[in-house]
C-alpha positions in Angstrom: -55.5 70.5 -37.9 -53.3 72.1 -40.5 -54.2 71.1 -44.1 -52.3 71.8 -47.3 -54.3 71.7 -50.5 -52.2 71.4 -53.6 -52.4 72.2 -57.3 -50.3 69.7 -59.4 -49.2 70.0 -63.0 -49.4 66.8 -65.0 -48.7 65.9 -68.7 -50.5 62.9 -70.1 -48.2 60.0 -70.8 -45.2 61.4 -69.1 -45.2 59.2 -66.0 -41.7 59.8 -64.7 -42.0 63.6 -65.0 -45.5 63.5 -63.4 -44.1 61.6 -60.4 -41.2 64.0 -60.1 -43.6 67.0 -60.2 -45.8 65.3 -57.6 -42.9 64.6 -55.2 -41.7 68.2 -55.6 -45.2 69.5 -54.5 -45.4 67.1 -51.5 -41.8 68.2 -50.5 -42.6 71.9 -50.7 -45.8 71.4 -48.7 -44.2 69.3 -46.0 -41.4 71.9 -45.5 -43.8 74.8 -44.8 -43.1 76.7 -41.6 -46.6 75.7 -40.4 -46.0 72.0 -41.3 -49.3 70.5 -42.4 -50.8 67.5 -40.6 -52.5 66.5 -43.9 -51.6 67.1 -47.5 -54.5 66.8 -50.0 -53.5 65.9 -53.5 -55.9 66.0 -56.5 -57.2 63.4 -58.8 -53.9 61.9 -60.1 -55.4 59.2 -62.3 -53.3 60.3 -65.3 -50.1 60.6 -63.4 -49.4 56.8 -63.5 -51.2 56.0 -66.7 -50.0 55.8 -70.3 -53.1 57.8 -71.4 -56.0 59.9 -70.1 -58.1 57.1 -68.8 -57.7 55.1 -65.6 -58.0 51.7 -67.4 -54.7 52.5 -69.2 -52.9 51.6 -66.0 -51.6 48.1 -65.3 -51.8 46.5 -61.9 -48.0 46.8 -61.5 -48.2 50.5 -62.4 -51.0 51.0 -59.8 -49.0 49.2 -57.1 -45.8 51.2 -57.8 -47.6 54.5 -57.7 -49.4 53.6 -54.5 -46.1 52.8 -52.9 -44.7 56.2 -54.1 -47.5 58.0 -52.2 -47.0 55.7 -49.2 -43.3 56.3 -49.1 -43.8 60.1 -49.2 -46.2 59.8 -46.2 -43.5 57.8 -44.3 -40.7 60.1 -45.3 -42.4 63.3 -44.1 -44.4 61.7 -41.3 -47.6 63.3 -42.7 -51.1 62.2 -43.6 -51.7 62.2 -47.4 -55.0 62.0 -49.2 -54.7 61.4 -53.0 -56.9 60.4 -55.9 -55.2 57.7 -57.9 -55.7 54.4 -59.7 -55.5 51.6 -57.2 -55.5 47.8 -57.4 -58.8 46.4 -56.3 -61.0 43.4 -56.8 -62.1 44.6 -60.2 -58.5 45.2 -61.4 -57.5 48.9 -61.3 -60.1 51.3 -59.9 -60.1 55.1 -59.6 -59.8 55.7 -55.8 -59.3 58.2 -53.1 -56.9 56.9 -50.5 -56.0 58.3 -47.1 -52.4 57.3 -46.1 -51.3 57.7 -42.5 -47.8 58.9 -41.4 -46.6 55.3 -41.5 -47.5 55.0 -45.1 -50.4 52.6 -44.4 -53.8 52.9 -46.1 -56.1 54.2 -43.4 -59.1 54.5 -45.7 -59.9 54.1 -49.3 -63.1 55.0 -51.3 -63.2 53.7 -54.9 -65.7 54.5 -57.7 -66.5 50.9 -58.4 -65.7 49.1 -55.1 -64.7 49.9 -51.6 -61.6 48.1 -50.5 -61.8 47.1 -46.8 -58.9 48.2 -44.6 -58.5 47.4 -41.0 -59.3 50.9 -39.6 -62.3 52.1 -41.7 -66.0 51.8 -41.4 -67.7 51.1 -44.8 -71.1 52.3 -45.8 -73.0 52.1 -49.1 -73.2 55.9 -49.9 -70.8 58.0 -51.8 -68.9 58.6 -48.6 -66.5 56.6 -46.5 -66.2 57.9 -43.0 -63.3 57.1 -40.7 -62.1 58.3 -37.3 -58.4 59.4 -37.3 -56.2 60.9 -34.7 -56.7 64.2 -36.5 -60.5 64.1 -36.5 -63.5 62.4 -38.2 -62.6 62.4 -41.9 -64.9 61.5 -44.9 -63.6 60.5 -48.3 -65.8 61.2 -51.4 -64.9 60.0 -54.9 -66.9 61.7 -57.6 -67.0 60.2 -61.1 -67.4 62.3 -64.3 -71.1 63.2 -64.6 -71.8 62.3 -61.0 -73.1 64.8 -58.5 -73.0 64.9 -54.7 -76.7 64.7 -53.9 -76.3 61.6 -51.7 -76.2 62.5 -48.0 -74.2 60.8 -45.3 -75.9 57.7 -43.7 -78.0 58.7 -40.7 -75.9 56.6 -38.4 -72.6 58.1 -39.5 -70.6 60.1 -37.0 -70.6 63.9 -37.6 -67.9 64.8 -40.0 -65.0 67.3 -39.2 -63.6 67.3 -42.7 -64.8 65.9 -46.1 -62.2 65.4 -48.8 -63.7 65.4 -52.2 -61.8 63.8 -55.2 -63.2 65.0 -58.5 -62.7 62.5 -61.2 -62.7 64.6 -64.4 -63.7 67.9 -65.8 -67.3 66.8 -66.4 -68.0 66.0 -62.8 -71.2 67.4 -61.4 -69.2 68.7 -58.4 -68.4 72.5 -58.7 -67.8 75.1 -56.0 -71.5 75.6 -55.4 -71.9 71.9 -54.8 -69.0 71.8 -52.3 -70.4 74.8 -50.4 -73.8 73.0 -50.3 -72.1 69.9 -48.8 -70.3 72.0 -46.2 -73.5 73.6 -45.0 -75.5 70.4 -45.2 -73.0 68.3 -43.2 -71.8 71.2 -41.1 -68.2 70.2 -41.8 -65.1 71.6 -43.5 -64.8 70.5 -47.1 -61.7 70.5 -49.3 -60.7 69.5 -52.8 -57.3 69.8 -54.5 -56.8 70.9 -58.1 -55.2 69.4 -61.2 -53.6 71.0 -64.2 -53.4 68.6 -67.1 -51.5 69.5 -70.3 -51.7 73.2 -69.2 -55.5 73.1 -68.7 -56.9 73.9 -65.2 -59.9 71.7 -64.3 -61.0 73.1 -61.0 -59.5 75.4 -58.4 -58.3 73.8 -55.2 -60.6 75.0 -52.4 -61.2 74.8 -48.6 -64.7 75.6 -47.3 -65.6 76.1 -43.6 -68.6 74.7 -41.8 -70.8 77.7 -42.7 -70.1 77.3 -46.4 -67.6 80.2 -46.6 -64.6 79.7 -49.0 -61.5 80.3 -46.8 -58.7 79.2 -49.2 -58.1 78.6 -52.8 -55.1 77.6 -55.0 -53.7 80.1 -57.5 -55.1 80.7 -61.0 -52.3 79.0 -62.8 -49.3 76.8 -62.2 -48.5 74.5 -59.3 -49.4 75.9 -56.0 -50.0 75.1 -52.3 -52.4 76.6 -49.8 -51.8 75.8 -46.1 -54.8 76.4 -43.8 -55.4 75.9 -40.1 -58.8 74.4 -39.5 -60.7 74.6 -36.2 -60.8 70.8 -35.8 -59.8 69.1 -32.5 -58.5 65.5 -32.3 -61.1 63.0 -31.2 -60.9 61.8 -27.6 -59.1 58.6 -26.7 -62.5 57.0 -26.0 -64.0 57.9 -29.3 -60.9 56.6 -31.2 -60.8 53.4 -29.2 -64.5 52.8 -29.7 -64.0 53.2 -33.5 -61.4 50.5 -33.4 -63.9 48.0 -31.9 -64.5 44.9 -34.1 -68.1 45.9 -35.0 -66.8 49.1 -36.6 -64.1 47.4 -38.7 -64.5 45.6 -42.0 
């Protein structure tokens, strides 16, 4: 699996410019010589908001921004994981969504609710675990002030990759926490970075199964790191079993 972690520059309240910056980063990542299978974007809550809080997005704004992400996945034929404000049963919820190359939502983990999609298995922990043609991928959405102490459910499949979306500068999830997760779950862990109004919140990072940091984004400015991970696609039998009715919400 080839993964691109990104560092995106946003300016609060400048929705059109933010979306333009985002599309530029996706385009640059997709055009790499070693074209990524998966592009990981950071917490983009402020990209489609009129202010710095997710609740300042309307449902229409949420839907339009979600379609922007989906259309980019379709255009480039790539998996995209992104933190954004999504429409949910509670209105607009900060979420981490995994889009497949057809632009469909393959999995979504929200801070306040978990929206059931046809190909995801839902649990009550911080994590959503789903089997994809790339491997077993977990989605973890971290709120400001929240840590990552919760372990995966005992019945969960072993993870290949955990994507962590960090919802704010005061999140309890730092590099040490991500390293701890990688060692605990024996999986790769990655998290993309955001620069808002010129202020870097946390460096984009990829950590291997042993807890070693194998890639980071640059100190400043938009950047992309493309990394090849030692993850093999699941067998046809494993993928087919995951699609059985008892594993689908």
